[in-house]
KOLTOR-518161 format. One record per residue (C-alpha): residue number from 1; chain; x, y, z. Coordinates in steps of 0.1 Angstrom, whole numbers, padded with zeros to 4 digits. Example, Ala and Ser with C-alpha at 12.3 -4.5 7.8 and 13.67 -1.06 7.14 Angstrom:
REM residues 2
+-----+---+-------+-------+-------+
:   k : c :     X :     Y :     Z :
+-----+---+-------+-------+-------+
:   1 : A :  0123 : -0045 :  0078 :
:   2 : A :  0137 : -0011 :  0071 :
+-----+---+-------+-------+-------+
This chain:
REM residues 229
+-----+---+-------+-------+-------+
:   k : c :     X :     Y :     Z :
+-----+---+-------+-------+-------+
:   1 : A :  0000 :  0000 :  0000 :
:   2 : A :  0015 :  0033 : -0010 :
:   3 : A :  0012 :  0067 :  0008 :
:   4 : A :  0005 :  0098 : -0012 :
:   5 : A :  0014 :  0132 :  0001 :
:   6 : A : -0014 :  0157 : -0005 :
:   7 : A : -0004 :  0190 : -0019 :
:   8 : A : -0011 :  0221 :  0003 :
:   9 : A : -0037 :  0245 : -0008 :
:  10 : A : -0024 :  0280 : -0014 :
:  11 : A : -0041 :  0313 : -0006 :
:  12 : A : -0055 :  0316 : -0041 :
:  13 : A : -0072 :  0283 : -0038 :
:  14 : A : -0047 :  0264 : -0059 :
:  15 : A : -0029 :  0233 : -0047 :
:  16 : A :  0009 :  0233 : -0045 :
:  17 : A :  0039 :  0238 : -0021 :
:  18 : A :  0037 :  0269 :  0001 :
:  19 : A :  0072 :  0282 : -0008 :
:  20 : A :  0067 :  0315 :  0010 :
:  21 : A :  0061 :  0298 :  0043 :
:  22 : A :  0092 :  0276 :  0038 :
:  23 : A :  0114 :  0305 :  0028 :
:  24 : A :  0101 :  0325 :  0058 :
:  25 : A :  0111 :  0298 :  0082 :
:  26 : A :  0146 :  0296 :  0066 :
:  27 : A :  0149 :  0334 :  0068 :
:  28 : A :  0140 :  0335 :  0105 :
:  29 : A :  0166 :  0309 :  0114 :
:  30 : A :  0195 :  0326 :  0095 :
:  31 : A :  0195 :  0359 :  0115 :
:  32 : A :  0194 :  0340 :  0147 :
:  33 : A :  0224 :  0319 :  0138 :
:  34 : A :  0243 :  0350 :  0126 :
:  35 : A :  0235 :  0367 :  0159 :
:  36 : A :  0248 :  0338 :  0179 :
:  37 : A :  0280 :  0337 :  0158 :
:  38 : A :  0285 :  0374 :  0162 :
:  39 : A :  0281 :  0372 :  0200 :
:  40 : A :  0305 :  0343 :  0202 :
:  41 : A :  0331 :  0362 :  0181 :
:  42 : A :  0327 :  0393 :  0202 :
:  43 : A :  0332 :  0373 :  0234 :
:  44 : A :  0364 :  0358 :  0221 :
:  45 : A :  0377 :  0392 :  0211 :
:  46 : A :  0370 :  0407 :  0245 :
:  47 : A :  0387 :  0377 :  0262 :
:  48 : A :  0418 :  0382 :  0240 :
:  49 : A :  0419 :  0419 :  0247 :
:  50 : A :  0416 :  0413 :  0284 :
:  51 : A :  0444 :  0387 :  0284 :
:  52 : A :  0467 :  0410 :  0264 :
:  53 : A :  0460 :  0439 :  0289 :
:  54 : A :  0468 :  0415 :  0318 :
:  55 : A :  0500 :  0403 :  0302 :
:  56 : A :  0510 :  0439 :  0295 :
:  57 : A :  0503 :  0450 :  0331 :
:  58 : A :  0523 :  0420 :  0344 :
:  59 : A :  0552 :  0431 :  0321 :
:  60 : A :  0552 :  0466 :  0336 :
:  61 : A :  0554 :  0454 :  0372 :
:  62 : A :  0588 :  0459 :  0390 :
:  63 : A :  0601 :  0448 :  0424 :
:  64 : A :  0602 :  0477 :  0448 :
:  65 : A :  0604 :  0482 :  0486 :
:  66 : A :  0573 :  0482 :  0508 :
:  67 : A :  0571 :  0491 :  0545 :
:  68 : A :  0562 :  0460 :  0566 :
:  69 : A :  0555 :  0478 :  0599 :
:  70 : A :  0553 :  0515 :  0611 :
:  71 : A :  0586 :  0533 :  0615 :
:  72 : A :  0585 :  0566 :  0634 :
:  73 : A :  0601 :  0597 :  0619 :
:  74 : A :  0638 :  0598 :  0627 :
:  75 : A :  0639 :  0561 :  0635 :
:  76 : A :  0666 :  0540 :  0618 :
:  77 : A :  0652 :  0517 :  0591 :
:  78 : A :  0661 :  0480 :  0597 :
:  79 : A :  0661 :  0451 :  0573 :
:  80 : A :  0629 :  0437 :  0588 :
:  81 : A :  0610 :  0470 :  0583 :
:  82 : A :  0609 :  0465 :  0545 :
:  83 : A :  0604 :  0438 :  0519 :
:  84 : A :  0602 :  0434 :  0482 :
:  85 : A :  0569 :  0436 :  0464 :
:  86 : A :  0559 :  0437 :  0427 :
:  87 : A :  0539 :  0467 :  0417 :
:  88 : A :  0532 :  0488 :  0386 :
:  89 : A :  0525 :  0525 :  0382 :
:  90 : A :  0545 :  0538 :  0412 :
:  91 : A :  0569 :  0564 :  0398 :
:  92 : A :  0601 :  0570 :  0417 :
:  93 : A :  0597 :  0539 :  0439 :
:  94 : A :  0629 :  0525 :  0454 :
:  95 : A :  0638 :  0492 :  0437 :
:  96 : A :  0642 :  0461 :  0458 :
:  97 : A :  0677 :  0457 :  0446 :
:  98 : A :  0686 :  0490 :  0463 :
:  99 : A :  0676 :  0477 :  0497 :
: 100 : A :  0712 :  0482 :  0510 :
: 101 : A :  0709 :  0520 :  0504 :
: 102 : A :  0678 :  0521 :  0526 :
: 103 : A :  0687 :  0499 :  0556 :
: 104 : A :  0705 :  0521 :  0581 :
: 105 : A :  0689 :  0553 :  0569 :
: 106 : A :  0663 :  0572 :  0589 :
: 107 : A :  0626 :  0577 :  0581 :
: 108 : A :  0622 :  0613 :  0569 :
: 109 : A :  0586 :  0612 :  0582 :
: 110 : A :  0565 :  0585 :  0599 :
: 111 : A :  0563 :  0554 :  0576 :
: 112 : A :  0532 :  0533 :  0577 :
: 113 : A :  0526 :  0496 :  0569 :
: 114 : A :  0520 :  0490 :  0532 :
: 115 : A :  0537 :  0523 :  0521 :
: 116 : A :  0559 :  0521 :  0489 :
: 117 : A :  0592 :  0537 :  0497 :
: 118 : A :  0604 :  0566 :  0476 :
: 119 : A :  0637 :  0586 :  0480 :
: 120 : A :  0618 :  0614 :  0498 :
: 121 : A :  0607 :  0590 :  0526 :
: 122 : A :  0643 :  0583 :  0538 :
: 123 : A :  0671 :  0605 :  0549 :
: 124 : A :  0706 :  0601 :  0563 :
: 125 : A :  0702 :  0631 :  0585 :
: 126 : A :  0691 :  0628 :  0621 :
: 127 : A :  0657 :  0641 :  0631 :
: 128 : A :  0651 :  0666 :  0644 :
: 129 : A :  0677 :  0684 :  0624 :
: 130 : A :  0695 :  0716 :  0633 :
: 131 : A :  0671 :  0743 :  0644 :
: 132 : A :  0642 :  0719 :  0648 :
: 133 : A :  0624 :  0702 :  0677 :
: 134 : A :  0597 :  0676 :  0681 :
: 135 : A :  0567 :  0687 :  0702 :
: 136 : A :  0538 :  0665 :  0713 :
: 137 : A :  0504 :  0680 :  0713 :
: 138 : A :  0475 :  0665 :  0732 :
: 139 : A :  0442 :  0676 :  0716 :
: 140 : A :  0406 :  0666 :  0719 :
: 141 : A :  0393 :  0650 :  0686 :
: 142 : A :  0375 :  0681 :  0675 :
: 143 : A :  0408 :  0700 :  0672 :
: 144 : A :  0424 :  0675 :  0649 :
: 145 : A :  0416 :  0672 :  0612 :
: 146 : A :  0400 :  0639 :  0603 :
: 147 : A :  0424 :  0614 :  0586 :
: 148 : A :  0455 :  0633 :  0598 :
: 149 : A :  0486 :  0611 :  0593 :
: 150 : A :  0524 :  0612 :  0595 :
: 151 : A :  0539 :  0633 :  0568 :
: 152 : A :  0510 :  0658 :  0567 :
: 153 : A :  0518 :  0695 :  0571 :
: 154 : A :  0497 :  0716 :  0596 :
: 155 : A :  0496 :  0750 :  0612 :
: 156 : A :  0494 :  0752 :  0650 :
: 157 : A :  0471 :  0779 :  0663 :
: 158 : A :  0465 :  0795 :  0697 :
: 159 : A :  0429 :  0794 :  0708 :
: 160 : A :  0410 :  0800 :  0740 :
: 161 : A :  0405 :  0772 :  0764 :
: 162 : A :  0374 :  0751 :  0759 :
: 163 : A :  0344 :  0769 :  0774 :
: 164 : A :  0363 :  0802 :  0779 :
: 165 : A :  0351 :  0835 :  0765 :
: 166 : A :  0370 :  0848 :  0735 :
: 167 : A :  0371 :  0882 :  0717 :
: 168 : A :  0360 :  0886 :  0681 :
: 169 : A :  0396 :  0894 :  0672 :
: 170 : A :  0408 :  0861 :  0688 :
: 171 : A :  0383 :  0841 :  0667 :
: 172 : A :  0387 :  0859 :  0634 :
: 173 : A :  0425 :  0863 :  0635 :
: 174 : A :  0439 :  0835 :  0658 :
: 175 : A :  0476 :  0836 :  0666 :
: 176 : A :  0497 :  0812 :  0645 :
: 177 : A :  0522 :  0795 :  0668 :
: 178 : A :  0538 :  0773 :  0642 :
: 179 : A :  0534 :  0775 :  0605 :
: 180 : A :  0542 :  0745 :  0582 :
: 181 : A :  0548 :  0720 :  0610 :
: 182 : A :  0552 :  0685 :  0597 :
: 183 : A :  0533 :  0657 :  0615 :
: 184 : A :  0556 :  0629 :  0627 :
: 185 : A :  0531 :  0606 :  0643 :
: 186 : A :  0494 :  0605 :  0654 :
: 187 : A :  0482 :  0585 :  0684 :
: 188 : A :  0454 :  0583 :  0709 :
: 189 : A :  0450 :  0583 :  0747 :
: 190 : A :  0427 :  0561 :  0768 :
: 191 : A :  0404 :  0591 :  0772 :
: 192 : A :  0400 :  0595 :  0735 :
: 193 : A :  0423 :  0625 :  0730 :
: 194 : A :  0447 :  0627 :  0701 :
: 195 : A :  0485 :  0629 :  0706 :
: 196 : A :  0500 :  0646 :  0676 :
: 197 : A :  0538 :  0649 :  0674 :
: 198 : A :  0549 :  0677 :  0651 :
: 199 : A :  0583 :  0689 :  0639 :
: 200 : A :  0586 :  0727 :  0644 :
: 201 : A :  0613 :  0753 :  0644 :
: 202 : A :  0633 :  0756 :  0676 :
: 203 : A :  0623 :  0792 :  0681 :
: 204 : A :  0586 :  0783 :  0685 :
: 205 : A :  0588 :  0750 :  0702 :
: 206 : A :  0585 :  0763 :  0737 :
: 207 : A :  0554 :  0784 :  0731 :
: 208 : A :  0538 :  0756 :  0712 :
: 209 : A :  0545 :  0732 :  0741 :
: 210 : A :  0532 :  0757 :  0767 :
: 211 : A :  0500 :  0765 :  0749 :
: 212 : A :  0494 :  0728 :  0744 :
: 213 : A :  0498 :  0721 :  0781 :
: 214 : A :  0473 :  0748 :  0788 :
: 215 : A :  0448 :  0733 :  0764 :
: 216 : A :  0449 :  0763 :  0741 :
: 217 : A :  0460 :  0749 :  0708 :
: 218 : A :  0444 :  0735 :  0677 :
: 219 : A :  0458 :  0724 :  0644 :
: 220 : A :  0446 :  0729 :  0609 :
: 221 : A :  0458 :  0716 :  0576 :
: 222 : A :  0484 :  0739 :  0560 :
: 223 : A :  0478 :  0753 :  0525 :
: 224 : A :  0490 :  0731 :  0496 :
: 225 : A :  0519 :  0754 :  0488 :
: 226 : A :  0533 :  0749 :  0523 :
: 227 : A :  0529 :  0711 :  0521 :
: 228 : A :  0549 :  0710 :  0488 :
: 229 : A :  0579 :  0729 :  0502 :
+-----+---+-------+-------+-------+
């Protein structure tokens, strides 16, 4: 017994193959396949670009010296205070191969853990230098700029004691006790006060210490020009 395929009836009433329907199905499948191929090719291209960028970044990495633990300003840098680390994009960083030129030198300002060493961070001169002295200021939190750290440059101002009356002139034009003082370290007391050690000129060190003991100092961040000197 044979099976006969009945021809399909077209829209005009004639029997025959519906070529438009068949071509339409083929036309729908083609763009979908082309879209899938395009997406796959784009993905491969992006992966290749990412790998090339990664390899290039790895190629730019160099071994430099990183601080492993805090070193106060003026303290001699020991071999255990630094180690080699591979980084990229740190201009002027001291190379790990130059470690012998760093060990035995002094920290020019307070060094913090994770800091990449640069030539400006170390010195062969003792601190404080000639004509300089270190003064510790104990201040309530409200008189210390947020985020203050070793190496920052500040001005030390004379202000009235907390709760004391002050003249308009004292508030509008406070006395500058030390200008461009460099912060050497920042600590805290059990009571929550801040202890900020600053490097000041010898001529102003005694007044700064006296005003601090009387609770009559505050510090503000120095202008950018003073910090760059």
